[in-house]
C-alpha positions as CSV (number, residue, x, y, z in Angstrom):
1,M,0.0,0.0,0.0
2,K,1.0,3.6,-0.4
3,A,1.9,5.4,2.8
4,L,3.8,8.5,4.1
5,V,6.7,7.4,6.3
6,V,8.8,9.3,8.8
7,S,12.2,7.7,8.8
8,S,14.0,10.3,10.9
9,P,13.2,13.8,12.2
10,G,12.4,16.1,9.2
11,T,12.3,13.2,6.7
12,L,8.9,12.3,5.3
13,S,8.5,10.2,2.1
14,L,5.8,8.4,0.1
15,Q,6.6,4.6,0.1
16,D,5.1,1.2,-0.8
17,I,4.9,-0.7,2.5
18,P,2.9,-3.8,3.6
19,V,-0.7,-3.5,4.7
20,P,-0.7,-3.4,8.5
21,A,-1.1,-6.8,10.3
22,H,-4.6,-6.8,11.8
23,A,-5.1,-10.2,13.6
24,G,-7.9,-9.6,16.1
25,E,-8.5,-6.1,14.8
26,C,-10.4,-4.3,12.0
27,L,-8.7,-3.4,8.8
28,I,-9.8,0.1,7.6
29,R,-9.4,1.6,4.2
30,V,-8.7,5.3,4.9
31,R,-10.8,7.8,3.0
32,F,-9.5,11.1,4.4
33,A,-6.9,12.0,7.0
34,G,-6.1,15.3,8.7
35,I,-2.7,16.9,9.3
36,C,-2.6,18.3,12.9
37,G,-0.1,20.1,15.0
38,T,1.1,16.9,16.6
39,D,1.9,15.5,13.2
40,L,4.1,18.5,12.5
41,Q,5.8,18.1,15.8
42,I,6.4,14.4,15.1
43,L,8.4,15.6,12.0
44,E,10.5,17.6,14.5
45,G,11.2,14.6,16.7
46,Y,8.2,14.6,19.1
47,A,7.7,11.2,20.8
48,G,10.7,9.8,18.9
49,F,8.2,8.3,16.4
50,T,9.2,6.7,13.1
51,G,6.8,5.0,10.7
52,V,3.4,6.1,9.4
53,P,2.1,9.2,11.2
54,G,-1.5,10.5,11.2
55,H,-4.3,9.9,13.7
56,E,-7.3,12.0,12.5
57,F,-9.2,9.9,9.9
58,V,-12.4,8.6,8.5
59,G,-12.4,5.3,6.7
60,T,-14.4,2.2,5.7
61,V,-14.0,-1.2,7.5
62,E,-12.9,-3.8,5.0
63,A,-12.2,-6.7,7.3
64,A,-13.0,-7.6,10.9
65,P,-12.9,-10.5,13.3
66,D,-15.9,-12.8,13.2
67,D,-17.5,-11.2,16.3
68,D,-17.3,-7.8,14.7
69,A,-18.3,-8.7,11.2
70,A,-21.2,-6.3,11.3
71,L,-18.7,-3.4,11.0
72,V,-17.6,-4.5,7.5
73,G,-18.6,-1.8,5.0
74,K,-19.3,0.7,7.7
75,R,-17.9,4.2,7.6
76,V,-16.0,4.8,10.9
77,V,-13.7,7.0,12.9
78,G,-11.4,5.7,15.6
79,E,-10.1,6.4,19.1
80,I,-6.3,6.5,18.8
81,N,-5.2,4.7,22.0
82,A,-5.2,0.9,22.0
83,G,-4.6,-0.5,25.5
84,C,-3.5,-3.9,26.7
85,G,-6.9,-4.7,28.1
86,V,-5.7,-6.2,31.3
87,C,-4.0,-3.5,33.4
88,R,-5.6,-1.4,36.0
89,W,-6.1,1.6,33.6
90,C,-7.7,-0.6,31.0
91,R,-10.0,-2.3,33.5
92,E,-11.2,1.1,34.7
93,G,-11.9,2.2,31.1
94,E,-8.9,4.6,30.9
95,K,-6.9,3.0,28.1
96,E,-5.4,6.4,27.3
97,H,-3.1,5.8,30.3
98,C,-2.3,2.2,29.8
99,I,1.5,1.8,30.2
100,S,1.6,-0.7,27.3
101,R,-0.7,1.2,25.0
102,S,0.0,1.9,21.3
103,V,-1.2,5.2,19.8
104,L,-2.2,5.5,16.2
105,G,0.5,7.3,14.3
106,I,2.2,8.4,17.5
107,R,3.5,5.4,19.4
108,D,4.1,1.8,18.2
109,R,1.3,1.8,15.7
110,S,1.1,2.8,12.0
111,G,-1.1,5.7,11.4
112,A,-3.6,7.2,9.0
113,F,-1.4,8.7,6.3
114,A,-1.8,5.4,4.4
115,E,-4.3,3.5,2.3
116,Y,-5.0,1.2,5.3
117,L,-4.8,1.2,9.0
118,A,-5.7,-1.3,11.8
119,L,-7.5,-0.7,15.1
120,P,-9.5,-2.8,17.6
121,A,-13.3,-2.8,17.0
122,K,-13.8,-1.3,20.4
123,N,-12.0,1.8,19.3
124,L,-14.3,2.4,16.3
125,H,-17.4,4.6,16.1
126,E,-19.8,4.5,13.1
127,V,-20.2,7.8,11.3
128,P,-23.9,8.8,10.8
129,D,-25.1,9.9,7.4
130,A,-25.5,13.5,8.7
131,V,-21.7,13.8,9.0
132,T,-19.7,14.2,5.8
133,D,-16.2,12.6,5.4
134,E,-14.7,16.0,5.8
135,Q,-16.5,16.6,9.0
136,A,-15.7,13.2,10.3
137,V,-11.9,13.8,10.1
138,F,-12.5,16.4,12.8
139,V,-14.1,14.0,15.3
140,E,-10.8,13.2,17.1
141,P,-9.8,16.8,17.8
142,V,-13.3,17.8,18.7
143,A,-13.4,14.9,21.1
144,A,-10.2,16.2,22.6
145,A,-11.9,19.5,23.1
146,C,-14.9,17.7,24.8
147,R,-12.5,16.1,27.2
148,I,-12.4,19.5,29.0
149,F,-16.0,19.0,30.2
150,E,-15.0,15.7,31.8
151,Q,-12.2,17.2,33.7
152,I,-13.7,20.5,35.1
153,T,-17.1,21.8,35.8
154,L,-17.4,24.7,33.5
155,D,-19.8,27.4,34.9
156,P,-21.9,28.8,32.0
157,A,-21.1,32.3,33.3
158,A,-17.3,31.7,33.3
159,R,-15.1,34.0,31.3
160,V,-12.9,31.7,29.2
161,A,-9.9,32.4,27.0
162,V,-8.5,30.0,24.4
163,I,-5.0,31.0,23.5
164,G,-4.0,29.9,19.9
165,D,-5.8,30.8,16.7
166,G,-4.8,27.7,14.8
167,R,-6.9,24.7,13.8
168,M,-7.2,23.3,17.3
169,G,-7.8,26.6,19.0
170,L,-10.7,27.3,16.6
171,L,-12.3,23.9,17.5
172,V,-11.8,24.2,21.2
173,A,-13.3,27.7,21.3
174,Q,-16.4,26.5,19.4
175,V,-16.8,23.5,21.7
176,I,-16.5,25.6,24.9
177,K,-19.0,28.1,23.5
178,T,-21.7,25.4,23.6
179,V,-21.4,25.5,27.4
180,A,-19.9,28.8,28.3
181,P,-20.8,31.5,25.7
182,N,-18.4,34.1,27.1
183,V,-15.3,32.7,25.4
184,T,-12.6,34.8,23.6
185,L,-10.0,33.4,21.2
186,L,-6.6,35.0,21.7
187,G,-4.3,34.9,18.7
188,R,-1.6,36.7,16.7
189,H,-2.7,36.2,13.1
190,R,-5.2,38.6,11.5
191,E,-6.6,36.2,8.9
192,K,-7.1,33.4,11.5
193,L,-8.8,35.8,13.9
194,E,-11.1,36.8,11.0
195,V,-12.0,33.1,10.6
196,A,-12.8,33.0,14.3
197,A,-15.0,36.0,14.0
198,S,-16.9,34.5,11.1
199,L,-17.6,31.5,13.4
200,G,-19.2,33.9,15.9
201,L,-16.3,33.9,18.3
202,A,-15.0,36.9,20.2
203,T,-11.4,37.6,19.4
204,A,-8.4,39.6,20.8
205,R,-4.7,39.8,20.3
206,S,-2.8,37.4,22.5
207,D,0.1,39.9,22.9
208,A,-2.1,42.7,24.1
209,P,-1.8,43.6,27.8
210,V,-4.5,42.3,30.1
211,D,-5.6,44.4,33.1
212,Q,-5.6,42.5,36.4
213,S,-9.4,43.0,36.6
214,D,-10.0,41.5,33.1
215,R,-8.2,38.2,33.7
216,Y,-10.1,35.0,32.8
217,D,-11.6,32.3,35.0
218,V,-10.4,29.5,32.7
219,V,-7.6,29.7,30.1
220,V,-6.9,26.9,27.5
221,D,-3.5,26.8,25.9
222,V,-3.7,25.5,22.4
223,T,-0.7,27.4,21.0
224,G,1.5,24.3,20.4
225,R,4.4,26.5,21.6
226,P,6.6,26.6,24.7
227,S,5.4,30.2,25.3
228,G,1.8,29.2,25.6
229,L,1.9,28.4,29.3
230,T,3.6,31.7,30.1
231,T,0.9,33.6,28.3
232,A,-1.9,31.5,30.0
233,L,-0.5,32.3,33.4
234,A,-0.4,36.0,32.5
235,V,-4.1,36.2,31.7
236,V,-5.7,33.7,34.2
237,R,-7.2,35.2,37.4
238,P,-6.0,34.1,40.9
239,R,-7.5,30.7,41.7
240,G,-8.4,30.3,38.1
241,T,-7.7,27.2,35.9
242,V,-5.2,26.7,33.1
243,I,-5.9,23.8,30.8
244,L,-2.9,22.6,28.7
245,K,-3.8,21.2,25.3
246,S,-0.5,21.8,23.5
247,T,1.9,19.0,22.6
248,F,5.3,20.0,21.2
249,H,8.9,18.9,20.9
250,G,11.0,20.4,23.6
251,E,10.5,22.0,27.0
252,A,8.4,24.9,28.2
253,P,10.4,27.1,30.6
254,V,8.1,28.9,33.0
255,E,8.4,30.8,36.3
256,S,6.5,28.7,38.9
257,W,6.0,31.2,41.6
258,P,2.9,32.8,40.0
259,I,1.2,29.4,40.0
260,V,1.8,29.2,43.8
261,V,1.0,32.8,44.7
262,D,-2.1,32.9,42.6
263,E,-3.1,29.4,43.5
264,V,-3.7,28.5,39.9
265,T,-4.9,25.0,39.0
266,I,-3.2,23.5,36.0
267,V,-4.9,20.6,34.1
268,G,-3.3,18.5,31.4
269,S,-5.8,17.5,28.8
270,R,-5.6,15.0,26.0
271,C,-8.0,12.6,24.2
272,G,-11.7,12.7,24.7
273,P,-15.1,11.2,24.1
274,F,-16.2,10.6,20.5
275,A,-20.0,10.4,20.9
276,P,-20.5,14.0,21.9
277,A,-18.0,15.1,19.3
278,I,-19.9,13.4,16.6
279,A,-23.1,14.9,17.9
280,L,-21.6,18.5,17.8
281,L,-20.5,18.0,14.2
282,A,-23.8,16.5,13.1
283,S,-25.8,19.3,14.7
284,G,-23.6,22.1,13.1
285,A,-22.7,23.5,16.6
286,V,-19.0,23.0,15.5
287,K,-18.3,24.2,12.0
288,I,-15.3,23.0,10.0
289,D,-15.7,24.3,6.5
290,P,-13.9,27.7,7.2
291,L,-11.0,25.7,8.7
292,I,-10.1,23.6,5.6
293,S,-7.3,25.3,3.7
294,L,-6.4,22.5,1.3
295,V,-7.4,18.9,0.3
296,A,-4.6,17.0,-1.4
297,P,-3.6,13.5,-2.4
298,L,-0.8,11.6,-0.7
299,S,1.4,12.3,-3.8
300,E,1.3,16.0,-2.9
301,H,2.4,15.5,0.7
302,Q,5.2,18.0,0.5
303,K,2.8,20.8,-0.5
304,A,0.3,19.6,2.0
305,F,2.7,19.8,4.9
306,A,4.1,23.1,3.8
307,V,0.5,24.6,3.7
308,A,-0.3,23.0,7.1
309,R,2.6,24.8,8.7
310,Q,1.3,28.2,7.5
311,S,-2.4,27.8,7.4
312,L,-5.3,26.0,9.0
313,K,-6.5,22.5,8.3
314,V,-5.1,20.3,5.5
315,L,-6.8,17.1,4.6
316,L,-5.2,14.2,2.7
317,R,-7.6,12.4,0.3
318,I,-6.4,8.8,0.3
């Protein structure tokens, strides 16, 4: 099959490789896959991953174990973490923290930038007819945004800031707005802030000074940059909450004393529930059309990744 392969940091090439082994799992023909910030960081060396990257996808199940044969022919999206099934984390339904887990396109498992991928049936969610292929690619990142609601109780009257005007920031802000309407997207790029405004989001410059009395109850860092946490701590109120959504290669230097003095709660936040994400996309509460900058085949991967570094969402049609 054709696949994009990371062989070393900074090296991505289109290769012919074997279809992934799928004993006990479902084999999925990928229809579309999305390039996200984590994929760009993987190219820089994040997680030390080599192989086929990509974890945002929609595809069609082509083969499945006998017990899951009803999935064959279904259009699906997939949770990216595959746990061992027997450890404490897996028994408690938290496979995202299984020590032995593999992660699609990130850790010990070939990803979605290929004609085929394999995942356990329990990771798959059928896509309803109301959700297009292009929308379905966004289920995984929208689910990650929904994870916030599982981790904190968000007061509908809370003042919330989302820092980062990229693809993930625009999704997180839309998701939060469904619960807490007073949300502001803070960014540095005029054209991306204009996209946010077209989605009905309040916007402001992330480098503008914030008065002590105007600081936010909850701040979500989706910058994908080491400076994101510093910015978040500068705009969160005392006893407020900072939620970290950024993953990047390298360290984030930060002064810790403001966290202690202001008694700030810091929450790491990663993968989330697919069912509410699918519902938000199906209802139109989260809109994705303004976020798509390019749709390209695997053969145009160099152009696709170049655009993804400078623009919003790039989809690979596979």
